[in-house]
C-alpha positions as CSV (number, residue, x, y, z in Angstrom):
1,M,19.0,-7.2,12.3
2,N,18.2,-5.7,15.6
3,T,14.6,-5.3,16.7
4,L,14.3,-1.5,16.1
5,K,15.8,-1.8,12.6
6,K,13.4,-4.6,11.8
7,F,10.4,-2.6,12.9
8,E,11.5,0.4,10.9
9,L,11.8,-1.8,7.8
10,M,8.4,-3.2,8.5
11,E,7.0,0.3,8.8
12,K,8.7,1.3,5.5
13,I,7.0,-1.7,3.8
14,V,3.6,-0.6,5.2
15,R,4.1,2.9,3.7
16,E,5.1,1.4,0.3
17,L,2.0,-0.9,0.3
18,E,-0.1,2.2,1.1
19,D,1.5,4.0,-1.8
20,L,0.8,1.0,-4.0
21,Q,-2.8,0.9,-2.9
22,N,-3.2,4.6,-3.7
23,S,-1.6,4.2,-7.1
24,Q,-3.9,1.3,-7.9
25,Q,-7.0,3.4,-6.9
26,A,-5.7,6.2,-9.2
27,L,-5.4,3.8,-12.1
28,I,-8.9,2.5,-11.6
29,Q,-10.2,6.1,-11.6
30,K,-8.3,6.8,-14.9
31,I,-9.7,3.7,-16.6
32,G,-13.2,4.7,-15.5
33,K,-12.8,8.1,-17.0
34,I,-11.6,6.6,-20.3
35,E,-14.6,4.2,-20.3
36,V,-16.9,7.2,-19.7
37,D,-15.2,9.2,-22.5
38,N,-15.5,6.2,-24.8
39,I,-19.3,6.1,-24.3
40,E,-19.4,9.2,-26.5
41,L,-16.6,8.1,-28.8
42,G,-17.8,4.5,-29.3
43,D,-14.4,2.9,-30.1
44,N,-15.0,-0.9,-30.3
45,R,-11.5,-1.9,-29.1
46,L,-11.7,0.3,-26.1
47,E,-15.3,-0.9,-25.4
48,K,-14.1,-4.5,-25.6
49,D,-10.8,-4.3,-23.6
50,L,-11.3,-1.6,-21.0
51,P,-13.8,-3.6,-18.8
52,D,-11.2,-6.4,-18.5
53,V,-8.5,-3.9,-17.6
54,H,-10.8,-2.3,-15.0
55,Q,-11.6,-5.7,-13.5
56,N,-8.0,-6.8,-13.3
57,L,-7.0,-3.5,-11.6
58,A,-9.9,-3.9,-9.1
59,D,-8.8,-7.5,-8.4
60,N,-5.3,-6.3,-7.8
61,L,-6.5,-3.5,-5.5
62,D,-8.4,-6.1,-3.4
63,T,-5.2,-8.2,-3.1
64,I,-3.1,-5.2,-2.2
65,S,-5.6,-4.1,0.4
66,G,-5.6,-7.6,2.0
67,I,-1.8,-7.7,2.1
68,L,-1.7,-4.2,3.6
69,D,-4.2,-5.0,6.3
70,Y,-2.3,-8.2,7.2
71,F,1.1,-6.6,7.2
72,A,0.1,-3.4,9.0
73,G,-1.4,-5.6,11.8
74,K,1.7,-7.7,11.9
75,T,3.9,-4.6,12.2
76,Q,1.7,-3.2,15.0
77,N,1.8,-6.5,16.9
78,F,5.6,-6.7,16.4
79,G,6.0,-3.2,17.8
80,D,3.7,-3.8,20.7
81,K,5.4,-7.2,21.6
82,N,8.9,-5.7,21.4
83,N,8.1,-2.4,23.1
84,V,9.5,-0.5,20.2
85,D,8.5,2.9,21.7
86,A,10.9,2.2,24.6
87,L,13.6,1.1,22.2
88,K,13.2,4.3,20.3
89,E,13.5,6.4,23.5
90,Q,16.6,4.5,24.5
91,E,18.2,5.0,21.1
92,A,17.5,8.7,21.3
93,I,19.1,8.9,24.8
94,N,22.1,6.9,23.5
95,N,22.5,9.2,20.5
96,A,22.2,12.3,22.7
97,T,24.9,11.2,25.1
98,S,27.3,10.0,22.4
């Protein structure tokens, strides 16, 4: 795999991790709303199980955020080290003259 293709794949993974992080945050918000609604309703099963679900989602979000921070930094360093901007410019020139 050439350097530019590798960088583009790394950027794609960063975007997917960001999407995963946003989805996880949305799930946490939904669980929180259900917990609040259940305060009025008072269902014992929901009261018992939802806090565990909420905590598991929060733990997953922390893990995803850590992975995202790590991999976004790795992607940026790879791009800087390999002068990806110049590679993109050269590829655009090559495509324009082909």
